[in-house]
C-alpha positions as semicolon CSV with decimal commas, in nm:
position;residue;x (nm);y (nm);z (nm)
1;M;-2,334;3,355;-0,206
2;P;-2,546;3,285;-0,539
3;S;-2,592;2,880;-0,506
4;G;-2,429;2,911;-0,880
5;S;-2,115;3,053;-0,803
6;L;-2,092;2,808;-0,493
7;L;-2,096;2,511;-0,704
8;R;-1,840;2,648;-0,890
9;H;-1,582;2,719;-0,577
10;P;-1,255;2,510;-0,668
11;W;-1,293;2,327;-0,295
12;V;-1,640;2,201;-0,408
13;E;-1,528;2,139;-0,759
14;R;-1,215;1,949;-0,613
15;Y;-1,361;1,749;-0,344
16;A;-1,712;1,710;-0,413
17;P;-1,675;1,388;-0,645
18;L;-1,526;1,193;-0,439
19;A;-1,738;1,279;-0,141
20;T;-2,024;1,191;-0,338
21;T;-1,821;0,857;-0,405
22;V;-1,751;0,829;-0,071
23;L;-2,105;0,835;0,056
24;V;-2,233;0,605;-0,215
25;L;-1,982;0,348;-0,112
26;V;-2,023;0,409;0,265
27;M;-2,426;0,357;0,155
28;I;-2,368;0,018;-0,015
29;W;-2,142;-0,089;0,258
30;Y;-2,431;-0,048;0,509
31;I;-2,690;-0,248;0,268
32;A;-2,396;-0,483;0,242
33;A;-2,374;-0,543;0,614
34;V;-2,755;-0,565;0,682
35;A;-2,770;-0,833;0,402
36;M;-2,482;-1,011;0,523
37;N;-2,557;-1,004;0,860
38;L;-2,955;-1,063;0,869
39;S;-2,938;-1,467;0,880
40;L;-2,696;-1,466;1,167
41;V;-2,894;-1,186;1,352
42;R;-3,250;-1,394;1,287
43;D;-3,126;-1,729;1,380
44;G;-3,011;-1,578;1,703
45;F;-3,356;-1,476;1,791
46;E;-3,495;-1,780;1,678
47;R;-3,246;-1,945;1,913
48;E;-3,328;-1,789;2,227
49;E;-3,681;-1,796;2,153
50;T;-3,734;-1,421;2,126
51;A;-4,023;-1,202;1,925
52;Y;-3,885;-0,989;1,664
53;T;-3,989;-0,703;1,394
54;L;-3,771;-0,572;1,114
55;T;-3,664;-0,262;1,311
56;D;-3,457;-0,538;1,578
57;L;-3,350;-0,759;1,268
58;I;-3,197;-0,406;1,159
59;S;-3,026;-0,271;1,439
60;G;-2,885;-0,625;1,497
61;T;-2,732;-0,664;1,195
62;L;-2,525;-0,309;1,304
63;S;-2,465;-0,414;1,629
64;A;-2,322;-0,763;1,623
65;E;-2,092;-0,829;1,827
66;R;-1,923;-1,089;1,589
67;P;-2,041;-0,978;1,230
68;L;-1,942;-1,141;0,897
69;L;-1,918;-0,782;0,756
70;P;-1,929;-0,536;1,017
71;A;-2,081;-0,184;0,958
72;P;-1,892;0,163;0,899
73;H;-1,943;0,272;1,235
74;Q;-1,820;-0,043;1,408
75;V;-1,529;-0,020;1,207
76;A;-1,509;0,338;1,315
77;A;-1,506;0,294;1,681
78;A;-1,257;-0,004;1,670
79;V;-1,005;0,246;1,518
80;Y;-1,078;0,493;1,772
81;D;-1,059;0,268;2,053
82;S;-0,714;0,076;1,896
83;V;-0,581;0,443;1,827
84;F;-0,704;0,656;2,128
85;G;-0,754;0,398;2,419
86;Y;-0,429;0,260;2,462
87;P;-0,098;0,428;2,457
88;P;0,089;0,467;2,117
89;L;0,332;0,197;2,239
90;A;0,112;-0,042;2,404
91;P;0,136;-0,424;2,262
92;R;-0,279;-0,321;2,183
93;S;-0,241;-0,007;2,032
94;L;-0,318;0,017;1,663
95;V;-0,055;0,259;1,621
96;Y;0,224;0,016;1,792
97;H;0,124;-0,236;1,534
98;S;0,126;0,028;1,246
99;L;0,475;0,147;1,290
100;V;0,648;-0,185;1,322
101;T;0,518;-0,282;0,960
102;L;0,542;0,083;0,925
103;T;0,964;0,012;0,997
104;A;1,000;-0,274;0,763
105;T;0,790;-0,106;0,460
106;L;1,043;0,127;0,464
107;L;1,330;-0,052;0,490
108;G;1,200;-0,272;0,202
109;F;1,139;0,040;-0,006
110;V;1,490;0,148;0,043
111;L;1,659;-0,169;-0,069
112;G;1,380;-0,214;-0,327
113;A;1,442;0,134;-0,455
114;L;1,794;0,108;-0,499
115;L;1,823;-0,274;-0,655
116;G;1,561;-0,125;-0,891
117;I;1,762;0,165;-0,962
118;V;2,081;-0,037;-1,009
119;L;1,937;-0,295;-1,246
120;A;1,786;-0,019;-1,434
121;L;2,108;0,151;-1,467
122;M;2,285;-0,165;-1,553
123;I;1,971;-0,268;-1,855
124;V;2,007;0,088;-1,998
125;H;2,429;0,062;-2,053
126;S;2,423;-0,272;-2,156
127;R;2,236;-0,485;-2,415
128;V;2,374;-0,796;-2,301
129;L;2,228;-0,681;-2,002
130;E;1,888;-0,568;-2,147
131;R;1,865;-0,951;-2,309
132;S;1,941;-1,142;-1,980
133;L;1,825;-0,917;-1,679
134;M;1,496;-0,825;-1,857
135;P;1,298;-1,193;-1,874
136;W;1,431;-1,262;-1,545
137;I;1,325;-0,958;-1,365
138;I;0,958;-1,010;-1,526
139;C;0,969;-1,350;-1,429
140;S;1,031;-1,293;-1,075
141;Q;0,694;-1,154;-1,045
142;M;0,502;-1,454;-1,194
143;V;0,485;-1,637;-0,858
144;P;0,239;-1,505;-0,576
145;I;0,427;-1,354;-0,268
146;L;0,188;-1,597;-0,048
147;A;0,357;-1,915;-0,189
148;L;0,687;-1,714;-0,178
149;A;0,674;-1,544;0,170
150;P;0,726;-1,894;0,350
151;I;0,994;-1,971;0,163
152;F;1,206;-1,677;0,185
153;I;1,123;-1,691;0,577
154;V;1,246;-2,015;0,593
155;V;1,562;-1,970;0,405
156;L;1,617;-1,647;0,554
157;G;1,608;-1,798;0,891
158;A;1,839;-2,057;0,816
159;L;2,084;-1,808;0,732
160;G;2,027;-1,665;1,123
161;L;1,814;-1,356;0,939
162;H;1,518;-1,253;1,202
163;G;1,288;-1,036;1,288
164;L;1,267;-0,722;1,067
165;L;1,525;-0,786;0,767
166;P;1,335;-1,081;0,635
167;K;1,028;-0,888;0,588
168;A;1,197;-0,574;0,492
169;I;1,401;-0,809;0,212
170;I;1,025;-0,948;0,059
171;S;0,893;-0,574;0,055
172;A;1,212;-0,530;-0,150
173;Y;1,143;-0,818;-0,334
174;L;0,746;-0,703;-0,420
175;C;0,880;-0,346;-0,482
176;F;1,202;-0,385;-0,681
177;F;0,988;-0,410;-1,028
178;P;0,780;-0,178;-1,087
179;I;1,096;0,091;-1,004
180;A;1,297;-0,154;-1,255
181;I;1,069;-0,116;-1,549
182;G;0,995;0,252;-1,473
183;M;1,343;0,357;-1,468
184;V;1,434;0,179;-1,740
185;K;1,152;0,355;-1,928
186;G;1,309;0,667;-1,788
187;F;1,645;0,616;-1,896
188;T;1,527;0,533;-2,224
189;S;1,305;0,868;-2,262
190;P;1,548;1,089;-2,379
191;E;1,472;1,150;-2,777
192;P;1,772;1,038;-3,035
193;L;1,816;1,399;-3,133
194;Q;1,883;1,481;-2,761
195;I;2,125;1,200;-2,731
196;E;2,278;1,278;-3,058
197;L;2,329;1,699;-2,992
198;M;2,484;1,527;-2,668
199;R;2,753;1,320;-2,860
200;T;2,876;1,653;-3,013
201;W;2,898;1,827;-2,763
202;S;3,151;1,493;-2,643
203;A;2,989;1,413;-2,358
204;T;3,115;1,100;-2,168
205;S;2,836;0,837;-2,072
206;R;2,841;0,982;-1,714
207;Q;2,772;1,310;-1,816
208;M;2,540;1,204;-2,067
209;L;2,360;1,011;-1,764
210;W;2,355;1,324;-1,520
211;K;2,276;1,598;-1,766
212;L;2,012;1,383;-1,994
213;R;1,886;1,045;-1,863
214;W;1,833;1,145;-1,484
215;P;1,648;1,446;-1,543
216;S;1,429;1,250;-1,799
217;A;1,356;1,003;-1,588
218;V;1,240;1,170;-1,269
219;P;0,878;1,198;-1,338
220;Y;0,900;0,797;-1,445
221;L;1,095;0,775;-1,088
222;F;0,812;0,929;-0,897
223;A;0,543;0,747;-1,087
224;S;0,730;0,417;-0,967
225;L;0,790;0,494;-0,667
226;K;0,414;0,573;-0,571
227;V;0,355;0,237;-0,687
228;A;0,653;0,081;-0,548
229;I;0,582;0,207;-0,175
230;T;0,223;0,059;-0,180
231;I;0,377;-0,261;-0,286
232;S;0,587;-0,260;-0,046
233;L;0,358;-0,237;0,238
234;I;0,144;-0,516;0,123
235;G;0,481;-0,750;0,126
236;A;0,559;-0,620;0,473
237;I;0,206;-0,702;0,583
238;V;0,221;-1,056;0,362
239;A;0,576;-1,119;0,547
240;E;0,426;-1,122;0,928
241;L;0,168;-1,389;0,789
242;P;0,369;-1,708;0,758
243;T;0,578;-1,600;1,044
244;G;0,328;-1,602;1,363
245;A;0,413;-1,234;1,416
246;E;0,303;-1,096;1,735
247;A;0,341;-0,726;1,648
248;G;0,236;-0,567;1,310
249;I;-0,105;-0,543;1,121
250;G;-0,032;-0,887;0,951
251;A;-0,053;-0,975;1,311
252;R;-0,366;-0,810;1,421
253;L;-0,519;-0,992;1,089
254;L;-0,399;-1,324;1,205
255;A;-0,530;-1,254;1,538
256;G;-0,862;-1,157;1,433
257;S;-0,873;-1,439;1,194
258;Y;-0,815;-1,664;1,491
259;Y;-1,074;-1,574;1,702
260;G;-1,316;-1,492;1,449
261;Q;-1,282;-1,077;1,506
262;T;-1,375;-0,900;1,211
263;I;-1,412;-0,576;1,303
264;Q;-1,065;-0,651;1,415
265;I;-0,948;-0,714;1,105
266;W;-1,149;-0,453;0,913
267;A;-0,984;-0,183;1,164
268;A;-0,661;-0,319;1,066
269;L;-0,743;-0,295;0,684
270;V;-0,855;0,073;0,791
271;A;-0,507;0,140;0,920
272;S;-0,301;-0,056;0,634
273;A;-0,501;0,189;0,398
274;V;-0,462;0,480;0,568
275;L;-0,066;0,406;0,606
276;A;-0,082;0,325;0,223
277;S;-0,254;0,680;0,163
278;G;0,005;0,860;0,398
279;L;0,294;0,703;0,230
280;I;0,158;0,786;-0,116
281;G;0,145;1,174;0,001
282;I;0,453;1,216;0,145
283;V;0,610;1,067;-0,188
284;G;0,405;1,312;-0,409
285;L;0,534;1,614;-0,160
286;V;0,855;1,550;-0,275
287;E;0,773;1,476;-0,624
288;R;0,624;1,837;-0,606
289;G;0,955;1,950;-0,425
290;V;1,185;1,800;-0,669
291;A;0,977;1,952;-1,001
292;R;1,014;2,312;-0,816
293;R;1,360;2,287;-0,764
294;M;1,402;2,158;-1,147
295;G;1,221;2,437;-1,256
296;A;0,861;2,328;-1,326
297;H;0,541;2,534;-1,240
């Protein structure tokens, strides 16, 4: 195959920019790992009064037991060992901790999506609610969740709510906002001429909602869901921090910070990134299925 046609291959055109970006980021990561761990390794050699060369220094920076910044291959090895080195439901398995966080993420996502859609419907159908609710919806996101999460945990604990539900509520609190804002935009996206046409056909408010507003809001819905599912995951991880949870990605981050296990911290971060990517991919697949059902090509 000629080189010119190979470069124009659809797979090459689609994935070559992504692969190039990943390679550049990995190279930068390795360089940063060497630079940040260099003084740590050099001090170790000097304390032991061991002669060393530049090659020894570089090798040491890429294989340190507790580096300031672990190298990519160290993180990859830690992820592999945590995923395949233990049974999936073992307490030391990263799969087990990911499932714990995923459960809270999905429950919070469902609760937040329902709340966001209901609020959007109320705002669209009532000018009074639009003026009263919208400022409070916006203000609800002005306080950092790291400050609110302990308050949520204490208050919900006093009400007898422990375990999964408080984490899901914190996730819902974070993820309802983009859905509410997106659906308000979606429900109000039909052109005035379309609304007037529905009125000339004597359409009721319910008919106008299901025949016009909902189909117009579908693109906004899925765009909001993709943002909300990642925020829900962040909320679940953050909710695990003040509770001192023994399971979940947040618990892995806490344990790594307590014992200085930076490689474990980065492995948990990689797991959360993979989890978020998978959830966004699932939402994208559902979006394409719904678009085909609605006649999109």
